[in-house]
KOLBA-561536 format. One record per atom (N, C-alpha, C, CB): x, y, z. Coordinates in steps of 0.001 Angstrom, whole numbers, padded with zeros to 6 digits, always signed. Glycine has a CB too. Layout:
<recs>
XYZ
...
</recs>
This chain:
<recs>
-003613+010664-019542
-004036+011162-018233
-005564+011232-018167
-003415+012557-017952
-006208+010147-018549
-007665+010152-018625
-008307+010405-017270
-008162+008840-019187
-007662+009898-016214
-008224+010083-014878
-008310+011559-014513
-007386+009337-013842
-007227+012314-014776
-007224+013741-014476
-008195+014483-015385
-005812+014319-014624
-008271+014079-016668
-009201+014730-017579
-010642+014553-017117
-009033+014180-018989
-010943+013388-016545
-012294+013151-016037
-012628+014127-014928
-012439+011714-015534
-011628+014425-014109
-011846+015395-013040
-011992+016803-013609
-010692+015348-012029
-011202+017100-014646
-011240+018428-015240
-012599+018753-015852
-010167+018550-016291
-013224+017766-016505
-014490+018066-017162
-015704+017721-016312
-014570+017331-018461
-015453+017280-015071
-016552+017067-014142
-017179+015693-014213
-017590+018074-014378
-016626+014787-015062
-017230+013468-015191
-017195+012687-013890
-016534+012686-016270
-016135+012887-013114
-015993+012133-011864
-017154+012410-010928
-014670+012477-011173
-017440+013699-010700
-018524+014048-009799
-019874+013738-010435
-018444+015523-009414
-019954+013866-011775
-021219+013569-012436
-021578+012096-012285
-021150+013948-013917
-020548+011204-012329
-020829+009788-012162
-021354+009518-010758
-019573+008951-012438
-020866+010262-009756
-021403+010112-008405
-022878+010480-008385
-020620+010983-007405
-023249+011527-009134
-024630+011993-009123
-025534+011096-009954
-024705+013417-009635
-024917+010287-010840
-025733+009473-011718
-026597+008478-010976
-024869+008755-012681
-026139+008016-009798
-026905+007034-009053
-027552+007658-007821
-026015+005871-008648
-026863+008603-007217
-027381+009206-005979
-027254+010716-006098
-026614+008677-004712
-028362+011402-006124
-028337+012854-006291
-027853+013579-005035
-029718+013352-006664
-027855+012909-003903
-027368+013536-002674
-025841+013532-002664
-027924+012803-001422
-025265+014362-001807
-023809+014404-001694
-023330+013101-001052
-023342+015647-000859
-022379+012383-001664
-021945+011096-001106
-021221+011285+000223
-021032+010362-002100
-021428+010348+001121
-020739+010386+002407
-019553+009440+002426
-021698+010037+003533
-019484+008516+001465
-018377+007575+001355
-018043+007369-000121
-018723+006222+002042
-016790+007044-000390
-016423+006694-001757
-016648+005202-001984
-014952+007075-002046
-017018+004884-003204
-017299+003499-003578
-015995+002792-003933
-018296+003437-004767
-015795+001619-003334
-014532+000892-003449
-014776-000493-004019
-013832+000792-002082
-013875-000928-004893
-013883-002295-005391
-012599-002999-005002
-014067-002320-006911
-012675-004306-004871
-011502-005132-004584
-011483-006260-005599
-011523-005689-003110
-010364-006441-006278
-010197-007572-007176
-009066-008440-006645
-009910-007102-008635
-009368-009717-006489
-008436-010641-005842
-009022-011057-004505
-007028-009995-005655
-009405-012329-004392
-010166-012763-003213
-009357-013651-002281
-011410-013499-003647
-008032-013533-002351
-007171-014267-001441
-007060-013570-000090
-005796-014441-002051
-006049-013917+000674
-005902-013405+002036
-005792-011879+002074
-004677-014022+002692
-004994-011327+001172
-004823-009874+001153
-006138-009184+000807
-003730-009470+000148
-006831-009693-000201
-008093-009083-000602
-009139-009123+000497
-008626-009769-001825
-009253-010260+001192
-010259-010369+002251
-009910-009471+003433
-010390-011826+002717
-008641-009407+003791
-008244-008533+004894
-008493-007072+004548
-006769-008745+005243
-008248-006701+003288
-008573-005345+002847
-010068-005082+002972
-008116-005126+001396
-010874-006075+002640
-012322-005927+002751
-012738-005604+004178
-013021-007196+002279
-012176-006308+005139
-012498-006049+006545
-012112-004627+006927
-011782-007059+007464
-010960-004197+006479
-010482-002859+006812
-011318-001773+006126
-009012-002716+006418
-011716-002011+004878
-012560-001040+004175
-013896-000884+004890
-012784-001471+002708
-014467-001995+005327
-015766-001952+005991
-015699-001187+007319
-016278-003372+006231
-014523-001117+007910
-014362-000395+009162
-014148+001102+008923
-013193-000972+009951
-013812+001484+007711
-013474+002872+007416
-014728+003752+007339
-012693+002953+006102
-014687+004956+007891
-015818+005877+007776
-015862+006593+006434
-015764+006896+008885
-014853+006350+005570
-014733+007103+004321
-015057+006279+003080
-013344+007654+004198
-015218+004961+003241
-015362+004095+002080
-016411+003018+002312
-014032+003456+001733
-016971+002522+001221
-017822+001335+001258
-017445+000432+000096
-019333+001719+001199
-017409-000869+000337
-017064-001818-000712
-018321-002188-001485
-016390-003080-000121
-018310-001913-002790
-019485-002188-003622
-019288-003403-004523
-019813-000975-004472
-018058-003943-004589
-017830-005143-005381
-016549-005831-004905
-017742-004798-006893
-016649-007128-004707
-015524-007983-004319
-015444-009054-005400
-015709-008618-002853
-014474-008932-006297
-014483-009732-007521
-013293-010679-007604
-014495-008825-008730
-013606-011899-008031
-012574-012910-008248
-012978-013830-009371
-012313-013713-006972
-012632-015110-009240
-012934-016063-010315
-013709-017286-009837
-011655-016513-010970
-013837-017443-008525
-014425-018670-008009
-015364-018364-006847
-013328-019649-007569
-016648-018567-007051
-017625-018319-005995
-017400-019215-004774
-019028-018527-006532
-016723-020337-004974
-016542-021292-003885
-015260-021048-003082
-016530-022696-004441
-014471-020068-003453
-013229-019813-002717
-013544-019326-001310
-012352-018778-003459
-012679-019606-000339
-012936-019168+001032
-013166-017657+001140
-011778-019569+001920
-012383-016890+000391
-012532-015441+000448
-013868-014973-000082
-011432-014780-000321
-014305-015556-001190
-015585-015179-001773
-016737-015560-000842
-015764-015845-003144
-016658-016732-000241
-017702-017168+000699
-017750-016248+001911
-017457-018626+001149
-016586-015840+002388
-016518-014940+003547
-017184-013609+003220
-015048-014712+003980
-016873-013059+002048
-017450-011770+001644
-018964-011887+001481
-016811-011277+000325
-019419-012986+000876
-020860-013178+000672
-021594-013260+002003
-021122-014447-000151
-020980-013916+002976
-021593-014012+004302
-021728-012644+004971
-020774-014942+005191
-020832-011728+004621
-020910-010369+005162
-021951-009526+004428
-019544-009692+005080
-022479-010049+003350
-023457-009296+002565
-022839-008366+001554
-024327-008512+003467
-021563-008552+001247
-020864-007716+000269
-021175-008240-001138
-019314-007709+000535
-021464-007376-002108
-021675-007834-003476
-020434-008544-004008
-022043-006656-004385
-020609-009730-004576
-019484-010515-005083
-019717-010872-006541
-019280-011792-004242
-018620-011152-007230
-018696-011537-008637
-017564-012508-008943
-018623-010290-009569
-017820-013452-009846
-016773-014364-010298
-016278-013971-011693
-017291-015814-010304
-016551-012729-012097
-016183-012257-013430
-014852-011526-013473
-017249-011358-013955
-014125-011500-012365
-012815-010870-012364
-012860-009417-012796
-011887-011628-013257
-011987-009041-013713
-011896-007658-014167
-013158-007226-014905
-010683-007479-015065
-013869-008150-015508
-015062-007798-016285
-016180-007234-015410
-015570-009017-017038
-016171-007552-014133
-017222-007050-013241
-017216-005531-013164
-017057-007636-011844
-016059-004919-013381
-015948-003470-013216
-016567-002691-014374
-014499-003085-013069
-016968-003391-015420
-017672-002729-016518
-019169-002608-016248
-017444-003488-017816
-019652-003290-015220
-021080-003250-014907
-021413-001971-014145
-021494-004492-014085
-022409-001207-014589
-022755+000065-013936
-023047-000070-012443
-023950+000670-014615
-023649-001173-012043
-023993-001319-010618
-022755-001457-009740
-024899-002531-010416
-021625-001803-010349
-020394-001973-009584
-019408-000831-009826
-019743-003300-009936
-019874+000272-010396
-018948+001374-010643
-018341+001807-009311
-019668+002572-011348
-017091+002196-009325
-016427+002598-008081
-015411+003698-008359
-015735+001387-007412
-014958+004299-007291
-014005+005412-007373
-012573+004952-007124
-014378+006499-006369
-012443+003895-006311
-011137+003352-005934
-011197+001846-006089
-010743+003754-004470
-010115+001241-006548
-010046-000216-006573
-008704-000668-006017
-010253-000757-008010
-008748-001686-005188
-007537-002359-004716
-007320-003585-005590
-007647-002754-003196
-006151-003674-006226
-005827-004845-007038
-004925-005765-006229
-005144-004433-008379
-005499-006867-005751
-004765-007838-004937
-004608-009152-005694
-005485-008077-003592
-004331-009059-007002
-004166-010263-007817
-002678-010599-007964
-004820-010072-009211
-002115-010328-009115
-000698-010612-009360
-000114-009509-010224
-000509-012002-010039
+001204-009456-010260
+001872-008430-011062
+001505-008561-012535
+003393-008521-010889
+001460-009793-013031
+001125-010003-014439
-000305-009557-014740
+001305-011477-014814
-001240-009878-013837
-002633-009483-014054
-002809-007975-013988
-003536-010152-013029
-002046-007322-013128
-002242-005879-012976
-001827-005119-014228
-001456-005365-011777
-000946-005686-015033
-000570-005040-016290
-001816-004819-017148
+000478-005894-017058
-002676-005818-017201
-003935-005691-017938
-004940-004838-017173
-004530-007072-018218
-005054-005096-015882
-006055-004397-015080
-005835-002888-015070
-006040-004924-013660
-004572-002468-015024
-004260-001037-014946
-004865-000277-016114
-002748-000820-014912
-004838-000873-017298
-005403-000216-018476
-006916-000074-018346
-005052-001001-019749
-007556-001104-017795
-009008-001059-017610
-009386+000026-016619
-009537-002418-017134
-008715+000063-015477
-009049+001050-014450
-008772+002469-014936
-008261+000772-013168
-007710+002623-015716
-007408+003926-016305
-008556+004366-017205
-006083+003877-017103
-009008+003462-018056
-010091+003794-018967
-011396+004111-018269
-010303+002677-019914
-011619+003495-017115
-012847+003729-016353
-012724+004923-015403
-013210+002482-015563
-011552+005523-015323
-011363+006675-014441
-011332+006314-012976
-012441+007669-014671
-010851+005107-012652
-010802+004627-011266
-009374+004751-010748
-011301+003148-011162
-009222+005246-009530
-007909+005248-008892
-007547+003816-008520
-007891+006174-007635
-006444+003308-009047
-006002+001948-008767
-004923+001960-007693
-005480+001270-010047
-005134+001171-006651
-004126+000978-005613
-003582-000428-005801
-004719+001189-004155
-002348-000495-006253
-001740-001745-006690
-001046-002445-005529
-000746-001489-007824
-001574-003595-005118
-000981-004383-004042
+000089-005332-004572
-002062-005171-003307
+000270-005384-005883
+001234-006286-006504
+002527-005535-006827
+000640-006919-007784
+003625-006260-007023
+004873-005598-007416
+004995-005445-008929
+006064-006378-006886
+003977-004883-009566
+003950-004802-011023
+004860-003727-011592
+002557-004555-011483
+005276-002772-010768
+006165-001682-011183
+005479-000692-012122
+007398-002251-011859
+004143-000645-012095
+003419+000276-012964
+003141+001601-012278
+002117-000347-013419
+002615+001555-011062
+002178+002768-010391
+003296+003558-009748
+001178+002428-009366
+002931+004721-009217
+003876+005573-008480
+003996+005039-007058
+003414+007076-008477
+005237+004822-006615
+005475+004304-005263
+004958+005278-004202
+006976+004038-005047
+004390+004723-003129
+003918+005567-002039
+004105+004862-000704
+002444+005942-002243
+004686+005576+000247
+004798+005131+001634
+004123+006197+002489
+006310+004902+002065
+002981+005911+003097
+002205+006950+003799
+002998+007777+004799
+001068+006316+004510
+003903+007148+005539
+004667+007882+006552
+005563+008949+005950
+005504+006925+007360
+005846+008848+004648
+006743+009799+003988
+005999+010810+003135
+007739+009060+003133
+004678+010878+003301
+003884+011845+002561
+003057+011174+001483
+004777+012899+001947
+001935+011825+001131
+001028+011204+000170
+000609+012149-000951
-000196+010698+000882
+001488+013067-001334
+001196+013900-002505
+000997+013051-003752
+002323+014908-002737
+001674+011892-003806
+001533+011006-004970
+000085+010586-005199
+002403+009766-004793
-000689+010494-004111
-002047+009966-004208
-002943+010892-005020
-002636+009758-002818
-002723+012182-004938
-003541+013137-005669
-002907+013573-006984
-003803+014340-004812
-001789+012954-007326
-001105+013331-008568
-001034+012203-009577
+000282+013805-008263
-001506+011009-009194
-001368+009854-010066
-002647+009029-010079
-000187+008993-009628
-002830+008269-011130
-004027+007432-011273
-003763+005997-010850
-004524+007459-012712
-002494+005671-010578
-002131+004316-010187
-001056+004417-009108
-001631+003476-011418
-001361+003886-007938
-000454+003986-006793
+000077+002602-006436
-001170+004625-005574
+001387+002469-006406
+002026+001206-006046
+002329+001176-004552
+003319+000998-006860
+001914+000092-003894
+002244-000081-002485
+003596-000778-002310
+001146-000880-001781
+004334-000917-003376
+005730-001375-003414
+005836-002854-003033
+006601-000522-002467
+005943-003135-001736
+006046-004497-001215
+005955-004421+000300
+007379-005195-001671
+005767-005570+000936
+005731-005570+002405
+007094-005175+002965
+005312-006961+002945
+008170-005697+002333
+009509-005322+002777
+009791-003855+002567
+010542-006139+002059
+009242-003296+001485
+009413-001876+001233
+008710-001021+002259
+008915-001532-000132
+007456-001355+002576
+006713-000570+003553
+007351-000629+004941
+005277-001056+003625
+007971-001756+005286
+008572-001880+006612
+009953-001249+006704
+008661-003328+006995
+010672-001182+005576
+012065-000725+005625
+012291+000698+005142
+012905-001634+004819
+011528+001145+004157
+011836+002416+003495
+011791+003622+004433
+010875+002636+002361
+010789+003751+005327
+010784+004945+006193
+012033+005069+007054
+009569+004921+007090
+012471+003974+007677
+013675+004068+008521
+014926+004156+007664
+013772+002858+009471
+014893+003578+006461
+016042+003727+005555
+016225+005188+005178
+015858+002865+004281
+015111+005905+004995
+015225+007328+004691
+015845+008095+005864
+013845+007910+004347
+015461+007751+007075
+016053+008394+008256
+017557+008161+008277
+015408+007857+009558
+017963+006926+008031
+019396+006618+008016
+020113+007400+006921
+019619+005111+007818
+019537+007448+005727
+020184+008124+004604
+020283+009628+004813
+019431+007838+003325
+019270+010203+005474
+019270+011652+005687
+020138+012074+006868
+017857+012138+005903
+020306+011178+007812
+020986+011552+009051
+022465+011182+009046
+020307+010893+010227
+022803+010069+008415
+024192+009599+008386
+024873+010117+007122
+024260+008040+008448
+026008+010793+007246
+026683+011324+006052
+027245+010211+005163
+027811+012270+006465
+027093+010395+003864
+027755+009556+002859
+027464+008058+003015
+029241+009778+002922
+026191+007717+003086
+025817+006305+003123
+026147+005673+001770
+024299+006131+003467
+026885+004568+001785
+027319+003921+000556
+026349+002836+000093
+028692+003328+000748
+025741+002155+001038
+024846+001047+000697
+023867+000823+001830
+025643-000245+000405
+022681+000348+001470
+021677-000036+002466
+021266-001481+002201
+020432+000921+002422
+021282-002278+003253
+020879-003678+003161
+019583-003883+003929
+021989-004613+003703
+018640-004573+003301
+017345-004853+003920
+017113-006361+003897
+016186-004095+003184
+016836-006923+005050
+016537-008358+005136
+015239-008541+005908
+017705-009144+005820
+014284-009238+005307
+013000-009500+005964
+012808-011004+006131
+011824-008887+005152
+012237-011370+007277
+011911-012765+007578
+010425-012836+007870
+012756-013315+008786
+009726-013768+007214
+008281-013866+007376
+007876-015311+007641
+007558-013325+006132
+006661-015474+008103
+006105-016798+008351
+005733-017481+007039
+004880-016702+009267
+005925-018796+006931
+005500-019492+005717
+003983-019454+005524
+005974-020934+005757
+003250-019227+006620
+001792-019160+006525
+001303-017811+006016
+001174-019446+007872
+002202-016839+005945
+001783-015496+005530
+002420-015074+004215
+002127-014487+006607
+002928-016022+003480
+003467-015711+002162
+002806-016663+001168
+005042-015841+002129
+002119-016100+000209
+001322-016897-000707
+002029-017209-002006
+000050-016201-001000
+001368-017988-002857
+001966-018339-004152
+002208-017139-005059
+001084-019320-004865
+001373-016081-004884
+001558-014885-005697
+002898-014224-005426
+000437-013899-005442
+003257-014117-004142
+004550-013517-003780
+005699-014381-004268
+004651-013319-002258
+005581-015689-004061
+006648-016595-004480
+006838-016568-005990
+006349-018016-004018
+005750-016361-006720
+005834-016312-008181
+006383-014989-008687
+004472-016557-008786
+006418-013990-007812
+006854-012650-008224
+008050-012158-007411
+005702-011661-008087
+008943-013075-007047
+010075-012674-006204
+010987-011670-006898
+010880-013895-005798
+011239-011861-008191
+012089-010909-008910
+011459-009519-008894
+012321-011375-010365
+010137-009472-009118
+009428-008192-009082
+009447-007600-007669
+007972-008370-009568
+009340-008471-006669
+009411-008018-005274
+010734-007294-005018
+009256-009217-004301
+011830-007928-005402
+013146-007320-005179
+013287-006017-005970
+014267-008303-005574
+012854-006025-007213
+012992-004838-008058
+012171-003685-007502
+012562-005146-009498
+010927-003959-007107
+010054-002897-006615
+010545-002337-005286
+008632-003414-006465
+011034-003214-004412
+011556-002767-003124
+012771-001864-003316
+011923-003972-002247
+013644-002249-004218
+014826-001422-004500
+014427-000090-005131
+015798-002172-005430
+013416-000118-006006
+012959+001131-006632
+012404+002084-005587
+011891+000845-007702
+011639+001552-004634
+011106+002389-003563
+012197+002944-002673
+010127+001609-002732
+013178+002115-002358
+014310+002570-001547
+015071+003694-002249
+015258+001397-001247
+015286+003528-003541
+016014+004559-004280
+015237+005861-004321
+016311+004089-005696
+013930+005774-004553
+013113+006981-004628
+013202+007795-003346
+011662+006620-004914
+013118+007127-002218
+013001+007844-000948
+014328+008097-000244
+012111+007084-000035
+015414+007433-000671
+016707+007664-000025
+017707+008356-000935
+017283+006360+000448
+017524+008239-002256
+018481+008807-003193
+019725+007970-003372
+018868+010161-002749
+019769+006811-002735
+020923+005918-002826
+020646+004872-003906
+021223+005236-001447
+021684+004381-004547
+021498+003431-005657
+021970+002017-005343
+022226+003927-006872
+022698+001836-004261
+023285+000529-003951
+022513-000140-002811
+024785+000679-003575
+021839-001256-003129
+021026-001945-002121
+021215-003453-002199
+019546-001595-002297
+021092-004081-001052
+020910-005532-000968
+019539-005762-000358
+022053-006229-000116
+018681-006515-001033
+017342-006808-000526
+017158-008316-000504
+016240-006124-001396
+016764-008847+000651
+016565-010281+000798
+015251-010560+001506
+017731-010915+001564
+014606-011664+001124
+013376-012104+001772
+013537-013574+002135
+012128-011880+000848
+013333-013901+003411
+013479-015269+003893
+012174-015747+004534
+014644-015366+004901
+011922-017042+004413
+010773-017667+005054
+011269-018502+006222
+009966-018538+004047
+010721-018250+007403
+011123-018976+008614
+010339-020280+008694
+010888-018111+009896
+010921-021347+008183
+010249-022644+008170
+010218-023290+009553
+010933-023573+007184
+011075-022833+010458
+011149-023429+011802
+010055-022884+012710
+012525-023167+012431
+009793-021583+012601
+008800-020937+013459
+007652-020420+012591
+009442-019774+014282
+006631-021238+012347
+005570-020861+011407
+004723-019675+011850
+004679-022028+011180
+004811-019289+013118
+004022-018153+013583
+004903-016962+013962
+003170-018565+014771
+006068-016870+013346
+006949-015741+013621
+006371-014460+013047
+008345-015995+013048
+006531-013371+013775
+006135-012069+013250
+007105-011650+012147
+006094-011004+014382
+006661-010709+011327
+007577-010184+010322
+008733-009463+011016
+006839-009227+009345
+009944-009830+010652
+011148-009196+011187
+011931-008597+010026
+012024-010217+011988
+012326-007335+010158
+013078-006659+009107
+014275-005946+009728
+012176-005654+008333
+015434-006182+009149
+016630-005444+009578
+017042-004507+008450
+017806-006420+009956
+017424-003295+008817
+017880-002295+007854
+019268-001834+008308
+016864-001076+007747
+020250-001981+007436
+021623-001606+007768
+022150-000607+006752
+022535-002849+007822
+022637+000512+007245
+023245+001540+006391
+024755+001502+006583
+022677+002965+006719
+025478+001356+005469
+026934+001276+005525
+027538+002630+005164
+027462+000173+004575
+028375+003129+006063
+028998+004444+005867
+030272+004517+006683
+028029+005593+006265
+031100+005511+006383
+032336+005694+007144
+032047+006193+008549
+033266+006667+006427
+031004+006995+008684
+030626+007540+009992
+029597+006637+010647
+030072+008978+009855
+029808+006299+011903
+028877+005421+012610
+028443+006031+013938
+029514+004050+012846
+028197+007330+013944
+027709+008028+015123
+026190+007864+015189
+028112+009538+015093
+025706+007170+016219
+024280+006871+016301
+023488+007878+017129
+024091+005506+016874
+024181+008783+017804
+023474+009704+018705
+022480+010588+017960
+024474+010579+019449
+022822+010999+016739
+021954+011905+015992
+020703+011210+015447
+022727+012526+014850
+020657+009887+015537
+019546+009137+014962
+018298+009100+015833
+019983+007750+014685
+018455+009243+017133
+017355+008940+018057
+016122+009813+017819
+017824+009112+019488
+016296+011109+017710
+015135+011999+017560
+014399+011766+016235
+015582+013463+017652
+015087+011792+015072
+014352+011561+013817
+013778+010150+013719
+015265+011815+012629
+014453+009176+014307
+013949+007804+014274
+012670+007677+015102
+015018+006826+014792
+012657+008291+016276
+011461+008263+017124
+010283+008921+016422
+011733+008964+018463
+010535+010048+015770
+009468+010750+015050
+008926+009892+013909
+009983+012094+014502
+009808+009184+013185
+009366+008343+012076
+008569+007149+012578
+010562+007867+011259
+008993+006552+013668
+008257+005419+014226
+006833+005825+014592
+008983+004861+015459
+006670+007008+015118
+005340+007488+015488
+004460+007677+014256
+005446+008803+016264
+005045+008141+013162
+004277+008307+011918
+003791+006960+011395
+005130+009012+010845
+004667+005968+011428
+004295+004645+010926
+003239+004012+011824
+005532+003733+010833
+003435+004128+013133
+002516+003505+014079
+001127+004133+014056
+003082+003590+015469
+000996+005317+013457
-000321+005946+013335
-001247+005114+012460
-000188+007359+012760
-000690+004373+011490
-001537+003516+010649
-001152+002037+010729
-001462+003978+009205
+000005+001727+011340
+000406+000339+011599
+000779+000235+013078
+001613-000104+010670
-000209+000079+013964
+000069+000096+015409
+001064-000965+015860
-001210-000086+016167
+001153-002085+015136
+002034-003171+015543
+003465-003045+015055
+001483-004445+015069
+003823-001903+014483
+005183-001672+013998
+006065-001295+015186
+005212-000554+012900
+007199-001968+015344
+008002-001786+016563
+009497-001875+016269
+007618-002835+017615
+010255-001011+016908
+011715-001099+016861
+012153-002103+017922
+012388+000310+017091
+012719-003215+017492
+013134-004272+018412
+014532-004037+018971
+013083-005613+017714
+015405-003480+018129
+016801-003313+018551
+017453-002245+017685
+017587-004659+018454
+018282-001442+018328
+019051-000470+017578
+018647+000961+017900
+018899-000723+016109
+019370+001881+017270
+020447+001633+016308
+021720+001127+016983
+020752+002903+015529
+022383+000182+016326
+023647-000360+016823
+024661-000370+015691
+023457-001789+017404
+025937-000293+016050
+027024-000335+015069
+027414-001788+014839
+028256+000504+015548
+027362-002210+013556
+027724-003587+013207
+028476-003600+011883
+026464-004488+013123
+029663-004202+011877
+030406-004445+010626
+030473-003226+009708
+029774-005589+009873
+030824-002083+010249
+030969-000890+009427
+029666-000254+009017
+031738-001215+008223
+028596-000606+009699
+027305-000010+009385
+026487+000240+010633
+026535-000894+008436
+025338+000835+010444
+024394+001068+011533
+023123+000295+011226
+024097+002594+011719
+022713-000529+012183
+021619-001471+011947
+020440-001201+012871
+022105-002903+012133
+019237-001373+012287
+017989-001306+013038
+017234-002607+012815
+017127-000070+012609
+016696-003182+013879
+015872-004382+013770
+014430-004032+014120
+016405-005512+014696
+013517-004374+013213
+012116-003985+013346
+011218-005221+013288
+011724-002980+012240
+010049-005118+013909
+009063-006183+013804
+007701-005576+013498
+009012-007025+015104
+006834-006402+012903
+005481-005957+012598
+004496-007027+013057
+005317-005662+011078
+003599-006632+013938
+002490-007503+014341
+001212-006947+013729
+002372-007604+015909
+000412-007810+013129
-000788-007372+012464
-001922-007043+013416
-001227-008406+011511
-002975-006480+012842
-004153-006109+013637
-005021-007309+013969
-004982-005075+012897
-004840-008412+013247
-005654-009589+013494
-007071-009463+012963
-005696-009871+014952
-007258-008750+011861
-008600-008587+011283
-009058-009907+010661
-008610-007448+010215
-008596-010203+009462
-008871-011504+008846
-007634-012387+008947
-009302-011336+007361
-006480-011759+008871
-005210-012467+008945
-004776-012642+010395
-004133-011720+008153
-003998-013689+010706
-003456-013818+012064
-002492-012679+012369
-002744-015174+012238
-002331-012374+013639
-001496-011246+014020
-000042-011410+013594
-001564-011046+015503
+000428-012662+013497
+001830-012836+013101
+002067-012507+011630
+002272-014261+013378
+001009-012371+010841
+001157-012049+009417
+001359-010555+009228
-000073-012523+008620
+002331-010014+009934
+002583-008579+009860
+003015-008111+008494
+003615-008199+010848
+003639-008999+007703
+004069-008619+006356
+002876-008299+005462
+004904-009737+005729
+001789-009026+005615
+000589-008728+004836
-000163-007547+005418
-000323-009946+004774
-000171-007460+006738
-000940-006399+007385
-000344-005023+007124
-001020-006649+008880
+000978-004915+007087
+001579-003589+006927
+001289-003015+005546
+003090-003657+007158
+001301-003848+004518
+001012-003323+003177
-000463-002997+003044
+001432-004332+002091
-001330-003778+003713
-002761-003474+003688
-003082-002202+004458
-003555-004636+004262
-002466-002029+005621
-002694-000802+006398
-002218+000418+005626
-001976-000878+007759
-001086+000280+004946
-000581+001391+004133
-001549+001706+002992
+000818+001056+003568
-002089+000663+002364
-003034+000870+001262
-004312+001545+001745
-003371-000464+000591
-004801+001158+002918
-006003+001787+003481
-005724+003254+003788
-006468+001044+004766
-004524+003561+004299
-004164+004949+004578
-004182+005774+003294
-002776+005025+005243
-003681+005207+002202
-003691+005885+000905
-005122+006121+000441
-002919+005063-000145
-005947+005090+000516
-007330+005200+000048
-008119+006207+000877
-008016+003835+000095
-007923+006204+002175
-008653+007146+003025
-008201+008579+002770
-008464+006791+004504
-006925+008764+002507
-006425+010101+002181
-007101+010616+000918
-004889+010084+002003
-007173+009778-000091
-007824+010156-001345
-009318+010396-001122
-007612+009064-002416
-009968+009490-000399
-011406+009614-000158
-011747+010906+000575
-011911+008419+000642
-010975+011246+001586
-011236+012475+002333
-011077+013696+001443
-010302+012580+003536
-010048+013679+000567
-009835+014817-000335
-011003+014974-001295
-008528+014645-001123
-011453+013871-001891
-012549+013926-002851
-013854+014315-002170
-012705+012582-003557
-014154+013692-001035
-015414+013970-000348
-015461+015390+000202
-015625+012974+000781
-014344+015865+000712
-014303+017236+001224
-014536+018236+000106
-012962+017518+001908
-013913+017997-001046
-014106+018890-002186
-015540+018833-002693
-013138+018531-003313
-016122+017635-002712
-017489+017474-003184
-018483+018153-002251
-017828+015999-003321
-018328+017914-000972
-019265+018472-000002
-019166+019987+000087
-019024+017864+001360
-017950+020516-000113
-017769+021962-000074
-018028+022609-001431
-016368+022296+000395
-018286+021760-002446
-018514+022220-003813
-017338+023060-004313
-019814+023031-003891
-016123+022556-003980
-014893+023208-004415
-014131+022246-005311
-014021+023649-003197
-013239+022776-006136
-012435+021880-006973
-011509+021038-006114
-011620+022679-008003
-011293+019804-006559
-010382+018919-005847
-008955+019426-006000
-010504+017469-006365
-008264+019608-004883
-006872+020045-004915
-005997+018826-005151
-006471+020777-003593
-005280+018838-006258
-004392+017744-006594
-002966+018272-006666
-004809+017079-007929
-002006+017417-006439
-000612+017820-006403
+000142+017185-007559
+000030+017435-005064
+000999+017965-008175
+001870+017448-009221
+003301+017825-008874
+001465+017999-010626
+004076+016802-008512
+005445+017015-008052
+005442+018025-006916
+006354+017497-009211
+006111+019171-007100
+006185+020162-006026
+005191+021288-006200
+007570+020730-005943
+004281+021135-007170
+003318+022206-007436
+001944+021796-006948
+003272+022548-008939
+001242+022716-006327
-000140+022444-005908
-001075+023054-006955
-000436+023031-004465
-001918+022204-007526
-002803+022647-008593
-004237+022394-008202
-002474+021941-009912
-005131+023250-008673
-006564+023029-008480
-007175+022713-009839
-007259+024278-007821
-007846+021580-009902
-008476+021170-011150
-009987+021397-011050
-008158+019678-011469
</recs>
């Protein structure tokens, strides 16, 4: 628990003072991985009042993402994970937008450096977090998993179904995405995608039986992300769903404005089904790439929550309030 120990002995705040003696107004952020997800995260970080990007690191200065970041005046490096050892690039938060295999190595580095890692890959290392369902995990862990795009789109409404419908036996999740919004990293990590999505569903619903599928719409290359969530149970009364479902949709739309209930709840084949769509913000990615945008928006919500907690504690000269399971602790 090196990250928490750093907070306990004051190293975290001391490192902030090492470069700037004034109270920081933003937390320093790094991004590793210069593909579509990494660049879109960069745009979103630059828009945030709580964070500034101090390093955008990859392996190729000539990549489109690296060139885009350089044109914005963002510090860039082709040293990958090694860039984070340089004092000028020290940061408080890092988004890892590489691959599940790479994050296994990266997680150890970020842990050793005392950096909060927000894992955009399905590596299964960090603690799962869905912003709409609460973010105590963010202040209790040093590595936060954003699960998957299918997880972020399905888990909140799956929890509503599991909590509202008695004796749910199984939940099925099917997502359809554009071929232009699914990269080689996702295709190379499909098994991890399914495993991580199921792990997130189990954590937040308490159910163990899931079907998770991901399809690419080769016919309509600009289709928005579409996700259907079906809960199978003996009871199929949908009237009790409307109020909690509406409340959950509002929570999600607070950080993913393009999240929409397309159809449902409806009774189908012994279950209750909801059809959802996600349209992106259109920052760096096209608006139809809702599958990438929803996980990025969720990650930004996590980072801003952490940044506000740290900055508020620093500015008030109070200990950072961190949460461990159901206990609130002050370190």
